[in-house]
mmCIF file as Biopython writes it, N, C-alpha, C and O atoms, coordinates in Angstrom:
data_model
#
loop_
_atom_site.group_PDB
_atom_site.id
_atom_site.type_symbol
_atom_site.label_atom_id
_atom_site.label_alt_id
_atom_site.label_comp_id
_atom_site.label_asym_id
_atom_site.label_entity_id
_atom_site.label_seq_id
_atom_site.pdbx_PDB_ins_code
_atom_site.Cartn_x
_atom_site.Cartn_y
_atom_site.Cartn_z
_atom_site.occupancy
_atom_site.B_iso_or_equiv
_atom_site.auth_seq_id
_atom_site.auth_asym_id
_atom_site.pdbx_PDB_model_num
ATOM 1   N N  . MET A ? 1  ? -0.104 -12.637 -3.495 1.0 0.0 1  A 1 
ATOM 2   C CA . MET A ? 1  ? 0.551  -11.750 -3.708 1.0 0.0 1  A 1 
ATOM 3   C C  . MET A ? 1  ? 0.603  -10.705 -2.413 1.0 0.0 1  A 1 
ATOM 4   O O  . MET A ? 1  ? 1.647  -10.094 -2.186 1.0 0.0 1  A 1 
ATOM 5   N N  . ARG A ? 2  ? -0.239 -10.579 -1.811 1.0 0.0 2  A 1 
ATOM 6   C CA . ARG A ? 2  ? -0.525 -9.805  -0.726 1.0 0.0 2  A 1 
ATOM 7   C C  . ARG A ? 2  ? 0.271  -10.431 0.561  1.0 0.0 2  A 1 
ATOM 8   O O  . ARG A ? 2  ? 0.622  -9.785  1.548  1.0 0.0 2  A 1 
ATOM 9   N N  . GLY A ? 3  ? 0.474  -11.778 0.344  1.0 0.0 3  A 1 
ATOM 10  C CA . GLY A ? 3  ? 0.966  -12.363 1.350  1.0 0.0 3  A 1 
ATOM 11  C C  . GLY A ? 3  ? 2.712  -11.993 1.555  1.0 0.0 3  A 1 
ATOM 12  O O  . GLY A ? 3  ? 3.350  -11.680 2.560  1.0 0.0 3  A 1 
ATOM 13  N N  . LEU A ? 4  ? 3.080  -12.170 0.265  1.0 0.0 4  A 1 
ATOM 14  C CA . LEU A ? 4  ? 4.430  -11.613 -0.294 1.0 0.0 4  A 1 
ATOM 15  C C  . LEU A ? 4  ? 4.878  -10.466 0.265  1.0 0.0 4  A 1 
ATOM 16  O O  . LEU A ? 4  ? 5.963  -10.325 0.828  1.0 0.0 4  A 1 
ATOM 17  N N  . LEU A ? 5  ? 3.728  -9.342  0.051  1.0 0.0 5  A 1 
ATOM 18  C CA . LEU A ? 5  ? 4.090  -7.798  0.692  1.0 0.0 5  A 1 
ATOM 19  C C  . LEU A ? 5  ? 4.244  -8.092  2.141  1.0 0.0 5  A 1 
ATOM 20  O O  . LEU A ? 5  ? 5.293  -7.701  2.653  1.0 0.0 5  A 1 
ATOM 21  N N  . VAL A ? 6  ? 3.337  -8.745  2.933  1.0 0.0 6  A 1 
ATOM 22  C CA . VAL A ? 6  ? 3.290  -8.803  4.205  1.0 0.0 6  A 1 
ATOM 23  C C  . VAL A ? 6  ? 4.460  -9.302  4.728  1.0 0.0 6  A 1 
ATOM 24  O O  . VAL A ? 6  ? 4.890  -8.641  5.673  1.0 0.0 6  A 1 
ATOM 25  N N  . ALA A ? 7  ? 5.262  -10.486 4.336  1.0 0.0 7  A 1 
ATOM 26  C CA . ALA A ? 7  ? 5.955  -11.076 4.582  1.0 0.0 7  A 1 
ATOM 27  C C  . ALA A ? 7  ? 7.486  -10.163 4.265  1.0 0.0 7  A 1 
ATOM 28  O O  . ALA A ? 7  ? 8.563  -10.357 4.830  1.0 0.0 7  A 1 
ATOM 29  N N  . LEU A ? 8  ? 7.193  -9.174  3.226  1.0 0.0 8  A 1 
ATOM 30  C CA . LEU A ? 8  ? 8.436  -8.534  3.273  1.0 0.0 8  A 1 
ATOM 31  C C  . LEU A ? 8  ? 8.336  -7.369  3.995  1.0 0.0 8  A 1 
ATOM 32  O O  . LEU A ? 8  ? 9.375  -6.718  4.104  1.0 0.0 8  A 1 
ATOM 33  N N  . ASN A ? 9  ? 7.265  -6.915  4.554  1.0 0.0 9  A 1 
ATOM 34  C CA . ASN A ? 9  ? 7.084  -5.899  5.462  1.0 0.0 9  A 1 
ATOM 35  C C  . ASN A ? 9  ? 7.474  -6.366  6.882  1.0 0.0 9  A 1 
ATOM 36  O O  . ASN A ? 9  ? 8.145  -5.618  7.594  1.0 0.0 9  A 1 
ATOM 37  N N  . ILE A ? 10 ? 7.073  -7.586  7.316  1.0 0.0 10 A 1 
ATOM 38  C CA . ILE A ? 10 ? 7.829  -8.160  8.512  1.0 0.0 10 A 1 
ATOM 39  C C  . ILE A ? 10 ? 9.169  -8.134  8.454  1.0 0.0 10 A 1 
ATOM 40  O O  . ILE A ? 10 ? 9.816  -7.635  9.375  1.0 0.0 10 A 1 
ATOM 41  N N  . VAL A ? 11 ? 9.723  -8.636  7.428  1.0 0.0 11 A 1 
ATOM 42  C CA . VAL A ? 11 ? 11.400 -8.648  7.277  1.0 0.0 11 A 1 
ATOM 43  C C  . VAL A ? 11 ? 12.089 -7.373  7.626  1.0 0.0 11 A 1 
ATOM 44  O O  . VAL A ? 11 ? 13.006 -7.166  8.421  1.0 0.0 11 A 1 
ATOM 45  N N  . SER A ? 12 ? 11.339 -6.458  6.734  1.0 0.0 12 A 1 
ATOM 46  C CA . SER A ? 12 ? 12.051 -5.105  6.855  1.0 0.0 12 A 1 
ATOM 47  C C  . SER A ? 12 ? 11.871 -4.479  8.331  1.0 0.0 12 A 1 
ATOM 48  O O  . SER A ? 12 ? 12.705 -3.745  8.861  1.0 0.0 12 A 1 
ATOM 49  N N  . LEU A ? 13 ? 10.722 -4.860  8.876  1.0 0.0 13 A 1 
ATOM 50  C CA . LEU A ? 13 ? 10.533 -4.447  10.442 1.0 0.0 13 A 1 
ATOM 51  C C  . LEU A ? 13 ? 11.745 -5.094  11.267 1.0 0.0 13 A 1 
ATOM 52  O O  . LEU A ? 13 ? 12.557 -4.438  11.920 1.0 0.0 13 A 1 
ATOM 53  N N  . ALA A ? 14 ? 11.736 -6.423  11.136 1.0 0.0 14 A 1 
ATOM 54  C CA . ALA A ? 14 ? 12.569 -7.154  11.867 1.0 0.0 14 A 1 
ATOM 55  C C  . ALA A ? 14 ? 14.038 -6.801  11.553 1.0 0.0 14 A 1 
ATOM 56  O O  . ALA A ? 14 ? 14.857 -7.100  12.422 1.0 0.0 14 A 1 
ATOM 57  N N  . VAL A ? 15 ? 14.496 -6.187  10.390 1.0 0.0 15 A 1 
ATOM 58  C CA . VAL A ? 15 ? 16.009 -5.779  10.103 1.0 0.0 15 A 1 
ATOM 59  C C  . VAL A ? 15 ? 16.217 -4.583  10.732 1.0 0.0 15 A 1 
ATOM 60  O O  . VAL A ? 15 ? 17.303 -4.362  11.269 1.0 0.0 15 A 1 
ATOM 61  N N  . ALA A ? 16 ? 15.089 -3.557  10.745 1.0 0.0 16 A 1 
ATOM 62  C CA . ALA A ? 16 ? 15.053 -2.125  11.474 1.0 0.0 16 A 1 
ATOM 63  C C  . ALA A ? 16 ? 15.203 -2.541  12.687 1.0 0.0 16 A 1 
ATOM 64  O O  . ALA A ? 16 ? 16.122 -1.977  13.280 1.0 0.0 16 A 1 
ATOM 65  N N  . ALA A ? 17 ? 14.542 -3.449  13.369 1.0 0.0 17 A 1 
ATOM 66  C CA . ALA A ? 17 ? 14.637 -3.663  14.708 1.0 0.0 17 A 1 
ATOM 67  C C  . ALA A ? 17 ? 15.856 -4.104  15.312 1.0 0.0 17 A 1 
ATOM 68  O O  . ALA A ? 17 ? 16.255 -3.891  16.457 1.0 0.0 17 A 1 
ATOM 69  N N  . PHE A ? 18 ? 16.419 -4.778  14.340 1.0 0.0 18 A 1 
ATOM 70  C CA . PHE A ? 18 ? 17.756 -5.595  14.725 1.0 0.0 18 A 1 
ATOM 71  C C  . PHE A ? 18 ? 18.877 -4.403  14.504 1.0 0.0 18 A 1 
ATOM 72  O O  . PHE A ? 18 ? 19.709 -4.293  15.406 1.0 0.0 18 A 1 
ATOM 73  N N  . LEU A ? 19 ? 18.957 -3.628  13.539 1.0 0.0 19 A 1 
ATOM 74  C CA . LEU A ? 19 ? 19.661 -2.512  13.453 1.0 0.0 19 A 1 
ATOM 75  C C  . LEU A ? 19 ? 19.844 -1.577  14.670 1.0 0.0 19 A 1 
ATOM 76  O O  . LEU A ? 19 ? 20.923 -1.122  15.050 1.0 0.0 19 A 1 
ATOM 77  N N  . VAL A ? 20 ? 18.519 -1.337  15.277 1.0 0.0 20 A 1 
ATOM 78  C CA . VAL A ? 20 ? 18.465 -0.494  16.418 1.0 0.0 20 A 1 
ATOM 79  C C  . VAL A ? 20 ? 18.900 -1.325  17.477 1.0 0.0 20 A 1 
ATOM 80  O O  . VAL A ? 20 ? 19.532 -0.702  18.331 1.0 0.0 20 A 1 
ATOM 81  N N  . PHE A ? 21 ? 18.766 -2.483  17.684 1.0 0.0 21 A 1 
ATOM 82  C CA . PHE A ? 21 ? 19.276 -3.220  18.752 1.0 0.0 21 A 1 
ATOM 83  C C  . PHE A ? 21 ? 20.726 -3.372  18.859 1.0 0.0 21 A 1 
ATOM 84  O O  . PHE A ? 21 ? 21.374 -3.353  19.906 1.0 0.0 21 A 1 
ATOM 85  N N  . ALA A ? 22 ? 21.223 -3.542  17.532 1.0 0.0 22 A 1 
ATOM 86  C CA . ALA A ? 22 ? 22.528 -3.794  17.268 1.0 0.0 22 A 1 
ATOM 87  C C  . ALA A ? 22 ? 23.237 -2.275  17.612 1.0 0.0 22 A 1 
ATOM 88  O O  . ALA A ? 22 ? 24.364 -2.292  18.108 1.0 0.0 22 A 1 
ATOM 89  N N  . ASN A ? 23 ? 22.676 -1.167  17.389 1.0 0.0 23 A 1 
ATOM 90  C CA . ASN A ? 23 ? 23.358 0.211   17.673 1.0 0.0 23 A 1 
ATOM 91  C C  . ASN A ? 23 ? 23.178 0.597   18.952 1.0 0.0 23 A 1 
ATOM 92  O O  . ASN A ? 23 ? 23.970 1.423   19.406 1.0 0.0 23 A 1 
ATOM 93  N N  . GLN A ? 24 ? 22.072 0.066   19.819 1.0 0.0 24 A 1 
ATOM 94  C CA . GLN A ? 24 ? 22.201 0.331   21.152 1.0 0.0 24 A 1 
ATOM 95  C C  . GLN A ? 24 ? 23.034 -0.478  21.912 1.0 0.0 24 A 1 
ATOM 96  O O  . GLN A ? 24 ? 23.495 0.059   22.919 1.0 0.0 24 A 1 
ATOM 97  N N  . THR A ? 25 ? 23.348 -1.629  21.694 1.0 0.0 25 A 1 
ATOM 98  C CA . THR A ? 25 ? 24.155 -2.917  22.375 1.0 0.0 25 A 1 
ATOM 99  C C  . THR A ? 25 ? 25.669 -2.662  21.822 1.0 0.0 25 A 1 
ATOM 100 O O  . THR A ? 25 ? 26.594 -3.164  22.459 1.0 0.0 25 A 1 
ATOM 101 N N  . GLY A ? 26 ? 25.955 -1.872  20.617 1.0 0.0 26 A 1 
ATOM 102 C CA . GLY A ? 26 ? 27.362 -1.752  20.252 1.0 0.0 26 A 1 
ATOM 103 C C  . GLY A ? 26 ? 27.931 -2.995  19.458 1.0 0.0 26 A 1 
ATOM 104 O O  . GLY A ? 26 ? 29.138 -3.133  19.254 1.0 0.0 26 A 1 
ATOM 105 N N  . VAL A ? 27 ? 27.072 -3.794  19.071 1.0 0.0 27 A 1 
ATOM 106 C CA . VAL A ? 27 ? 27.643 -5.166  18.272 1.0 0.0 27 A 1 
ATOM 107 C C  . VAL A ? 27 ? 28.211 -4.438  17.129 1.0 0.0 27 A 1 
ATOM 108 O O  . VAL A ? 27 ? 29.378 -4.670  16.812 1.0 0.0 27 A 1 
ATOM 109 N N  . THR A ? 28 ? 27.689 -3.802  16.643 1.0 0.0 28 A 1 
ATOM 110 C CA . THR A ? 28 ? 28.390 -3.249  14.971 1.0 0.0 28 A 1 
ATOM 111 C C  . THR A ? 28 ? 28.908 -1.890  15.137 1.0 0.0 28 A 1 
ATOM 112 O O  . THR A ? 28 ? 28.462 -1.192  16.048 1.0 0.0 28 A 1 
ATOM 113 N N  . GLY A ? 29 ? 29.746 -1.480  14.397 1.0 0.0 29 A 1 
ATOM 114 C CA . GLY A ? 29 ? 30.450 -0.268  14.478 1.0 0.0 29 A 1 
ATOM 115 C C  . GLY A ? 29 ? 29.437 0.700   14.215 1.0 0.0 29 A 1 
ATOM 116 O O  . GLY A ? 29 ? 28.284 0.656   14.645 1.0 0.0 29 A 1 
ATOM 117 N N  . ASN A ? 30 ? 30.058 1.788   13.306 1.0 0.0 30 A 1 
ATOM 118 C CA . ASN A ? 30 ? 29.322 2.982   13.012 1.0 0.0 30 A 1 
ATOM 119 C C  . ASN A ? 30 ? 28.319 2.900   11.896 1.0 0.0 30 A 1 
ATOM 120 O O  . ASN A ? 30 ? 27.537 3.814   11.633 1.0 0.0 30 A 1 
ATOM 121 N N  . GLY A ? 31 ? 28.397 1.498   11.110 1.0 0.0 31 A 1 
ATOM 122 C CA . GLY A ? 31 ? 27.417 1.350   10.099 1.0 0.0 31 A 1 
ATOM 123 C C  . GLY A ? 31 ? 25.741 1.338   10.621 1.0 0.0 31 A 1 
ATOM 124 O O  . GLY A ? 31 ? 24.900 2.082   10.115 1.0 0.0 31 A 1 
ATOM 125 N N  . ALA A ? 32 ? 25.490 0.511   11.543 1.0 0.0 32 A 1 
ATOM 126 C CA . ALA A ? 32 ? 24.299 0.273   12.075 1.0 0.0 32 A 1 
ATOM 127 C C  . ALA A ? 32 ? 23.774 1.959   12.411 1.0 0.0 32 A 1 
ATOM 128 O O  . ALA A ? 32 ? 22.675 2.377   12.045 1.0 0.0 32 A 1 
ATOM 129 N N  . SER A ? 33 ? 24.489 2.550   12.947 1.0 0.0 33 A 1 
ATOM 130 C CA . SER A ? 33 ? 24.088 3.992   13.360 1.0 0.0 33 A 1 
ATOM 131 C C  . SER A ? 33 ? 23.517 4.843   12.223 1.0 0.0 33 A 1 
ATOM 132 O O  . SER A ? 33 ? 22.446 5.449   12.240 1.0 0.0 33 A 1 
ATOM 133 N N  . SER A ? 34 ? 24.275 4.795   11.383 1.0 0.0 34 A 1 
ATOM 134 C CA . SER A ? 34 ? 24.231 5.799   10.244 1.0 0.0 34 A 1 
ATOM 135 C C  . SER A ? 34 ? 22.864 5.215   9.433  1.0 0.0 34 A 1 
ATOM 136 O O  . SER A ? 34 ? 21.985 5.902   8.911  1.0 0.0 34 A 1 
ATOM 137 N N  . VAL A ? 35 ? 22.945 3.833   9.483  1.0 0.0 35 A 1 
ATOM 138 C CA . VAL A ? 35 ? 21.582 3.320   8.543  1.0 0.0 35 A 1 
ATOM 139 C C  . VAL A ? 35 ? 20.267 3.526   9.372  1.0 0.0 35 A 1 
ATOM 140 O O  . VAL A ? 35 ? 19.286 4.125   8.932  1.0 0.0 35 A 1 
ATOM 141 N N  . SER A ? 36 ? 20.342 3.033   10.465 1.0 0.0 36 A 1 
ATOM 142 C CA . SER A ? 36 ? 19.139 3.538   11.310 1.0 0.0 36 A 1 
ATOM 143 C C  . SER A ? 36 ? 18.872 4.809   11.341 1.0 0.0 36 A 1 
ATOM 144 O O  . SER A ? 36 ? 17.688 4.981   11.052 1.0 0.0 36 A 1 
ATOM 145 N N  . ALA A ? 37 ? 19.576 6.055   11.618 1.0 0.0 37 A 1 
ATOM 146 C CA . ALA A ? 37 ? 19.625 7.212   11.382 1.0 0.0 37 A 1 
ATOM 147 C C  . ALA A ? 37 ? 18.933 7.757   9.990  1.0 0.0 37 A 1 
ATOM 148 O O  . ALA A ? 37 ? 18.036 8.596   9.906  1.0 0.0 37 A 1 
ATOM 149 N N  . SER A ? 38 ? 19.499 7.153   9.071  1.0 0.0 38 A 1 
ATOM 150 C CA . SER A ? 38 ? 18.849 7.347   7.619  1.0 0.0 38 A 1 
ATOM 151 C C  . SER A ? 38 ? 17.383 6.996   7.525  1.0 0.0 38 A 1 
ATOM 152 O O  . SER A ? 38 ? 16.493 7.670   7.007  1.0 0.0 38 A 1 
ATOM 153 N N  . MET A ? 39 ? 17.299 5.906   8.074  1.0 0.0 39 A 1 
ATOM 154 C CA . MET A ? 39 ? 15.819 5.184   7.955  1.0 0.0 39 A 1 
ATOM 155 C C  . MET A ? 39 ? 14.808 6.008   8.753  1.0 0.0 39 A 1 
ATOM 156 O O  . MET A ? 39 ? 13.666 6.150   8.316  1.0 0.0 39 A 1 
ATOM 157 N N  . ALA A ? 40 ? 15.194 6.558   9.915  1.0 0.0 40 A 1 
ATOM 158 C CA . ALA A ? 40 ? 14.496 7.321   10.917 1.0 0.0 40 A 1 
ATOM 159 C C  . ALA A ? 40 ? 14.319 8.857   10.263 1.0 0.0 40 A 1 
ATOM 160 O O  . ALA A ? 40 ? 13.642 9.650   10.917 1.0 0.0 40 A 1 
ATOM 161 N N  . GLY A ? 41 ? 14.894 9.295   9.015  1.0 0.0 41 A 1 
ATOM 162 C CA . GLY A ? 41 ? 14.969 10.365  8.445  1.0 0.0 41 A 1 
ATOM 163 C C  . GLY A ? 41 ? 15.891 11.480  8.902  1.0 0.0 41 A 1 
ATOM 164 O O  . GLY A ? 41 ? 16.112 12.492  8.237  1.0 0.0 41 A 1 
ATOM 165 N N  . ALA A ? 42 ? 16.412 11.211  10.097 1.0 0.0 42 A 1 
ATOM 166 C CA . ALA A ? 42 ? 17.486 12.156  10.223 1.0 0.0 42 A 1 
ATOM 167 C C  . ALA A ? 42 ? 18.878 12.236  9.375  1.0 0.0 42 A 1 
ATOM 168 O O  . ALA A ? 42 ? 19.282 11.238  8.779  1.0 0.0 42 A 1 
ATOM 169 N N  . PRO A ? 43 ? 19.403 13.143  9.358  1.0 0.0 43 A 1 
ATOM 170 C CA . PRO A ? 43 ? 20.540 13.122  8.545  1.0 0.0 43 A 1 
ATOM 171 C C  . PRO A ? 43 ? 21.780 12.312  9.040  1.0 0.0 43 A 1 
ATOM 172 O O  . PRO A ? 43 ? 22.308 12.612  10.110 1.0 0.0 43 A 1 
ATOM 173 N N  . ALA A ? 44 ? 22.172 11.455  8.397  1.0 0.0 44 A 1 
ATOM 174 C CA . ALA A ? 44 ? 23.292 10.566  9.305  1.0 0.0 44 A 1 
ATOM 175 C C  . ALA A ? 44 ? 24.477 11.050  8.363  1.0 0.0 44 A 1 
ATOM 176 O O  . ALA A ? 44 ? 24.371 11.422  7.195  1.0 0.0 44 A 1 
ATOM 177 N N  . PRO A ? 45 ? 25.771 10.951  9.228  1.0 0.0 45 A 1 
ATOM 178 C CA . PRO A ? 45 ? 26.879 11.404  8.616  1.0 0.0 45 A 1 
ATOM 179 C C  . PRO A ? 45 ? 27.655 10.379  7.540  1.0 0.0 45 A 1 
ATOM 180 O O  . PRO A ? 45 ? 27.779 9.175   7.760  1.0 0.0 45 A 1 
ATOM 181 N N  . GLY A ? 46 ? 28.023 10.874  6.660  1.0 0.0 46 A 1 
ATOM 182 C CA . GLY A ? 46 ? 28.592 10.098  5.361  1.0 0.0 46 A 1 
ATOM 183 C C  . GLY A ? 46 ? 27.527 9.210   4.347  1.0 0.0 46 A 1 
ATOM 184 O O  . GLY A ? 46 ? 27.875 8.288   3.610  1.0 0.0 46 A 1 
ATOM 185 N N  . VAL A ? 47 ? 26.241 9.702   4.502  1.0 0.0 47 A 1 
ATOM 186 C CA . VAL A ? 47 ? 25.086 9.259   3.922  1.0 0.0 47 A 1 
ATOM 187 C C  . VAL A ? 47 ? 24.825 10.171  2.816  1.0 0.0 47 A 1 
ATOM 188 O O  . VAL A ? 47 ? 24.608 11.354  3.081  1.0 0.0 47 A 1 
ATOM 189 N N  . ARG A ? 48 ? 24.818 9.705   1.427  1.0 0.0 48 A 1 
ATOM 190 C CA . ARG A ? 48 ? 24.437 10.943  0.479  1.0 0.0 48 A 1 
ATOM 191 C C  . ARG A ? 48 ? 22.694 10.422  0.309  1.0 0.0 48 A 1 
ATOM 192 O O  . ARG A ? 48 ? 22.313 9.298   -0.019 1.0 0.0 48 A 1 
ATOM 193 N N  . ARG A ? 49 ? 21.846 11.608  0.642  1.0 0.0 49 A 1 
ATOM 194 C CA . ARG A ? 49 ? 20.603 11.324  0.260  1.0 0.0 49 A 1 
ATOM 195 C C  . ARG A ? 49 ? 20.473 11.474  -1.040 1.0 0.0 49 A 1 
ATOM 196 O O  . ARG A ? 49 ? 21.348 11.867  -1.811 1.0 0.0 49 A 1 
ATOM 197 N N  . PHE A ? 50 ? 18.911 11.030  -1.413 1.0 0.0 50 A 1 
ATOM 198 C CA . PHE A ? 50 ? 18.481 11.099  -2.629 1.0 0.0 50 A 1 
ATOM 199 C C  . PHE A ? 50 ? 18.330 12.538  -3.279 1.0 0.0 50 A 1 
ATOM 200 O O  . PHE A ? 50 ? 18.722 12.874  -4.397 1.0 0.0 50 A 1 
ATOM 201 N N  . ALA A ? 51 ? 17.706 13.279  -2.380 1.0 0.0 51 A 1 
ATOM 202 C CA . ALA A ? 51 ? 17.233 14.632  -2.697 1.0 0.0 51 A 1 
ATOM 203 C C  . ALA A ? 51 ? 18.495 15.323  -2.667 1.0 0.0 51 A 1 
ATOM 204 O O  . ALA A ? 51 ? 19.356 15.122  -1.810 1.0 0.0 51 A 1 
ATOM 205 N N  . PRO A ? 52 ? 18.610 16.340  -3.850 1.0 0.0 52 A 1 
ATOM 206 C CA . PRO A ? 52 ? 19.938 17.046  -3.815 1.0 0.0 52 A 1 
ATOM 207 C C  . PRO A ? 52 ? 19.869 18.239  -2.470 1.0 0.0 52 A 1 
ATOM 208 O O  . PRO A ? 52 ? 18.799 18.774  -2.180 1.0 0.0 52 A 1 
ATOM 209 N N  . GLN A ? 53 ? 20.630 18.422  -2.032 1.0 0.0 53 A 1 
ATOM 210 C CA . GLN A ? 53 ? 20.785 19.752  -1.012 1.0 0.0 53 A 1 
ATOM 211 C C  . GLN A ? 53 ? 20.954 20.920  -1.638 1.0 0.0 53 A 1 
ATOM 212 O O  . GLN A ? 53 ? 21.781 21.109  -2.530 1.0 0.0 53 A 1 
ATOM 213 N N  . ARG A ? 54 ? 20.171 21.755  -1.192 1.0 0.0 54 A 1 
ATOM 214 C CA . ARG A ? 54 ? 20.004 23.177  -1.813 1.0 0.0 54 A 1 
ATOM 215 C C  . ARG A ? 54 ? 20.459 24.123  -0.788 1.0 0.0 54 A 1 
ATOM 216 O O  . ARG A ? 54 ? 20.437 25.333  -1.011 1.0 0.0 54 A 1 
#
């Protein structure tokens, strides 16, 4: 069970690194930047946050 969690953690880190790399090199369009920004906690344009805006 712990090995599965470690594997998922490594995969998620790899996906995040790939999104940041794709955002810097400009391989993908505006999607990677918004996804990486939302993962970093910054307000990304066009992304609805789960917390309601007050």
